DSSP file (Angstrom, degrees, kcal/mol; ACC not computed):
  #  RESIDUE AA STRUCTURE BP1 BP2  ACC     N-H-->O    O-->H-N    N-H-->O    O-->H-N    TCO  KAPPA ALPHA  PHI   PSI    X-CA   Y-CA   Z-CA
    1    1 A M              0   0    0      0, 0.0     2,-0.1     0, 0.0     0, 0.0   0.000 360.0 360.0 360.0 137.3  -45.4   -2.6   22.7
    2    2 A A        -     0   0    0      1,-0.1     3,-0.0     0, 0.0     0, 0.0  -0.400 360.0-109.3 -75.3 148.4  -48.6   -2.4   20.7
    3    3 A T        -     0   0    0     -2,-0.1    -1,-0.1     1,-0.1     5,-0.1  -0.605  40.0-108.2 -75.1 132.6  -51.7   -4.4   21.6
    4    4 A P    >   -     0   0    0      0, 0.0     3,-1.4     0, 0.0     4,-0.4  -0.275  23.9-118.8 -60.9 149.3  -52.4   -7.2   19.2
    5    5 A E  G >  S+     0   0    0      1,-0.3     3,-1.2     2,-0.2    -2,-0.1   0.830 111.2  60.3 -58.1 -35.1  -55.4   -6.7   16.9
    6    6 A R  G 3  S+     0   0    0      1,-0.2    -1,-0.3     4,-0.0     4,-0.1   0.700  97.6  59.3 -71.2 -18.1  -57.1   -9.7   18.3
    7    7 A D  G <  S+     0   0    0     -3,-1.4    -1,-0.2     2,-0.1    -2,-0.2   0.576  83.5  99.1 -86.7  -9.1  -57.2   -8.3   21.9
    8    8 A K  S <  S-     0   0    0     -3,-1.2     2,-0.1    -4,-0.4    -3,-0.0  -0.529  85.3-103.9 -77.6 144.0  -59.2   -5.2   20.9
    9    9 A P        -     0   0    0      0, 0.0     2,-0.4     0, 0.0    -1,-0.1  -0.385  36.8-112.6 -66.6 145.0  -62.9   -5.3   21.7
   10   10 A V        -     0   0    0     -4,-0.1     2,-0.5    -2,-0.1    -4,-0.0  -0.630  24.6-134.9 -81.0 130.4  -65.1   -5.9   18.6
   11   11 A E        -     0   0    0     -2,-0.4     2,-0.3     2,-0.0    -1,-0.0  -0.731  26.7-171.7 -85.7 130.3  -67.3   -3.0   17.7
   12   12 A T        -     0   0    0     -2,-0.5     2,-0.5     2,-0.0     0, 0.0  -0.834  16.8-135.6-120.3 160.6  -70.8   -4.0   16.9
   13   13 A V        -     0   0    0     -2,-0.3     2,-0.6     2,-0.0    -2,-0.0  -0.958  11.9-141.6-116.9 129.7  -73.8   -2.1   15.4
   14   14 A E        -     0   0    0     -2,-0.5     2,-0.2     1,-0.0    -2,-0.0  -0.809  21.1-141.5 -89.9 122.1  -77.2   -2.3   16.9
   15   15 A L        -     0   0    0     -2,-0.6     2,-0.1     1,-0.1    -1,-0.0  -0.568  12.4-124.2 -83.0 145.4  -79.8   -2.3   14.1
   16   16 A T     >  -     0   0    0     -2,-0.2     4,-2.4     1,-0.1     5,-0.2  -0.358  30.3-104.3 -77.5 168.0  -83.1   -0.5   14.6
   17   17 A E  H  > S+     0   0    0      1,-0.2     4,-2.3     2,-0.2     5,-0.2   0.882 123.3  53.4 -61.1 -38.0  -86.4   -2.3   14.1
   18   18 A K  H  > S+     0   0    0      2,-0.2     4,-2.2     1,-0.2    -1,-0.2   0.899 109.6  47.6 -64.1 -41.2  -86.8   -0.7   10.7
   19   19 A Q  H  > S+     0   0    0      2,-0.2     4,-2.5     1,-0.2    -2,-0.2   0.885 110.8  51.4 -68.3 -38.8  -83.4   -1.9    9.6
   20   20 A R  H  X S+     0   0    0     -4,-2.4     4,-2.5     2,-0.2    -2,-0.2   0.913 110.9  48.3 -62.4 -42.1  -84.0   -5.4   10.9
   21   21 A K  H  X S+     0   0    0     -4,-2.3     4,-2.6     2,-0.2    -2,-0.2   0.904 111.6  49.6 -65.6 -40.8  -87.3   -5.5    8.9
   22   22 A A  H  X S+     0   0    0     -4,-2.2     4,-2.3     2,-0.2    -2,-0.2   0.905 111.4  49.4 -64.1 -41.4  -85.6   -4.2    5.8
   23   23 A R  H  X S+     0   0    0     -4,-2.5     4,-2.5     2,-0.2    -2,-0.2   0.920 111.8  48.5 -63.1 -44.0  -82.8   -6.9    6.1
   24   24 A R  H  X S+     0   0    0     -4,-2.5     4,-2.6     2,-0.2    -2,-0.2   0.920 110.6  50.6 -63.4 -43.4  -85.4   -9.6    6.6
   25   25 A N  H  X S+     0   0    0     -4,-2.6     4,-2.3     1,-0.2    -1,-0.2   0.899 111.2  49.1 -61.7 -40.1  -87.4   -8.4    3.6
   26   26 A R  H  X S+     0   0    0     -4,-2.3     4,-2.5     2,-0.2    -1,-0.2   0.916 110.9  50.1 -63.4 -43.2  -84.2   -8.4    1.5
   27   27 A S  H  X S+     0   0    0     -4,-2.5     4,-2.4     1,-0.2    -2,-0.2   0.909 111.2  48.2 -62.9 -42.2  -83.4  -11.9    2.7
   28   28 A V  H  X S+     0   0    0     -4,-2.6     4,-2.5     2,-0.2    -1,-0.2   0.913 111.3  50.7 -64.7 -42.2  -86.8  -13.2    1.8
   29   29 A A  H  X S+     0   0    0     -4,-2.3     4,-2.3     1,-0.2    -2,-0.2   0.905 111.3  47.8 -62.8 -41.6  -86.7  -11.6   -1.6
   30   30 A I  H  X S+     0   0    0     -4,-2.5     4,-2.5     2,-0.2    -1,-0.2   0.907 111.7  50.6 -65.6 -41.4  -83.3  -13.2   -2.3
   31   31 A A  H  X S+     0   0    0     -4,-2.4     4,-2.5     2,-0.2    -2,-0.2   0.909 111.3  47.8 -63.0 -42.5  -84.5  -16.6   -1.2
   32   32 A I  H  X S+     0   0    0     -4,-2.5     4,-2.4     2,-0.2    -2,-0.2   0.917 112.5  49.0 -65.2 -43.1  -87.6  -16.3   -3.4
   33   33 A A  H  X S+     0   0    0     -4,-2.3     4,-2.1     2,-0.2    -2,-0.2   0.905 112.5  48.1 -63.3 -41.7  -85.5  -15.3   -6.4
   34   34 A L  H  X S+     0   0    0     -4,-2.5     4,-2.2     2,-0.2    -2,-0.2   0.915 111.8  49.2 -65.5 -43.2  -83.0  -18.2   -5.8
   35   35 A A  H  X S+     0   0    0     -4,-2.5     4,-2.3     1,-0.2    -2,-0.2   0.899 110.6  51.2 -62.7 -40.6  -85.9  -20.7   -5.5
   36   36 A A  H  X S+     0   0    0     -4,-2.4     4,-2.6     1,-0.2    -1,-0.2   0.904 109.0  51.0 -63.4 -40.9  -87.4  -19.4   -8.7
   37   37 A L  H  X S+     0   0    0     -4,-2.1     4,-2.5     2,-0.2    -2,-0.2   0.905 109.6  49.9 -63.2 -42.0  -84.1  -19.8  -10.5
   38   38 A V  H  X S+     0   0    0     -4,-2.2     4,-2.4     2,-0.2    -2,-0.2   0.923 111.7  48.5 -61.8 -44.5  -83.8  -23.4   -9.3
   39   39 A V  H  X S+     0   0    0     -4,-2.3     4,-2.8     2,-0.2    -2,-0.2   0.910 110.9  50.9 -63.8 -42.2  -87.3  -24.2  -10.4
   40   40 A I  H  X S+     0   0    0     -4,-2.6     4,-2.5     2,-0.2     5,-0.2   0.936 111.4  47.4 -61.4 -46.4  -86.6  -22.6  -13.8
   41   41 A F  H  X S+     0   0    0     -4,-2.5     4,-2.2     1,-0.2    -1,-0.2   0.912 113.1  49.5 -60.8 -42.1  -83.4  -24.6  -14.3
   42   42 A Y  H  X S+     0   0    0     -4,-2.4     4,-2.3     2,-0.2    -2,-0.2   0.930 112.3  46.9 -63.2 -46.4  -85.2  -27.8  -13.3
   43   43 A L  H  X S+     0   0    0     -4,-2.8     4,-2.5     2,-0.2    -2,-0.2   0.884 111.7  50.6 -65.9 -38.9  -88.1  -27.2  -15.7
   44   44 A V  H  X S+     0   0    0     -4,-2.5     4,-2.3    -5,-0.2    -1,-0.2   0.907 110.0  50.8 -64.5 -40.5  -85.8  -26.4  -18.6
   45   45 A T  H  X S+     0   0    0     -4,-2.2     4,-1.3    -5,-0.2    -2,-0.2   0.916 112.2  46.5 -63.0 -42.9  -83.9  -29.5  -17.9
   46   46 A L  H  < S+     0   0    0     -4,-2.3    -2,-0.2     1,-0.2    -1,-0.2   0.897 111.7  51.7 -64.7 -40.0  -87.1  -31.6  -17.9
   47   47 A A  H  < S+     0   0    0     -4,-2.5    -2,-0.2     1,-0.2    -1,-0.2   0.876 109.1  49.0 -67.0 -37.9  -88.3  -29.9  -21.1
   48   48 A K  H  < S-     0   0    0     -4,-2.3     3,-0.3    -5,-0.2    -1,-0.2   0.785 105.6-148.3 -73.8 -25.9  -85.1  -30.6  -23.0
   49   49 A G    ><  -     0   0    0     -4,-1.3     3,-1.2    -5,-0.2     4,-0.1  -0.030  30.8 -63.8  84.1 171.9  -85.3  -34.2  -21.9
   50   50 A P  G >  S+     0   0    0      0, 0.0     3,-1.0     0, 0.0    -1,-0.2   0.676 121.5  73.1 -71.3 -16.5  -82.6  -36.8  -21.1
   51   51 A G  G >   +     0   0    0     -3,-0.3     3,-1.4     1,-0.2    -2,-0.1   0.522  69.5  89.9 -76.4  -3.7  -81.3  -36.7  -24.7
   52   52 A M  G <  S+     0   0    0     -3,-1.2     3,-0.4     1,-0.3    -1,-0.2   0.737  84.1  54.4 -67.3 -19.5  -79.7  -33.3  -24.3
   53   53 A M  G <  S+     0   0    0     -3,-1.0    -1,-0.3     1,-0.2    -2,-0.1   0.606  97.3  66.8 -86.6 -11.2  -76.5  -35.0  -23.2
   54   54 A N  S <  S+     0   0    0     -3,-1.4    -1,-0.2    -4,-0.1    -2,-0.1  -0.195  77.4 113.4-101.4  40.7  -76.3  -37.1  -26.3
   55   55 A R  S    S-     0   0    0     -3,-0.4     2,-0.1     1,-0.1    -3,-0.0  -0.782  73.9 -97.4-110.3 155.0  -75.7  -34.3  -28.8
   56   56 A P              0   0    0      0, 0.0    -1,-0.1     0, 0.0    -2,-0.0  -0.425 360.0 360.0 -70.8 145.4  -72.6  -33.6  -30.9
   57   57 A L              0   0    0     -2,-0.1    -2,-0.0     0, 0.0     0, 0.0   0.437 360.0 360.0 -87.7 360.0  -70.2  -31.1  -29.5
């Protein structure tokens, strides 16, 4: 009888210090880009004003 998949040990990968640093830098870059996008959307919403929802479709 075959061993169920869940009973097999999980293979993991140990990252080198260089890979960890690259991953962290990527994460920080993505976070900054996401924050910038949120700020841009917020500023555009403020610039258009509250009347933007009262327009004809």
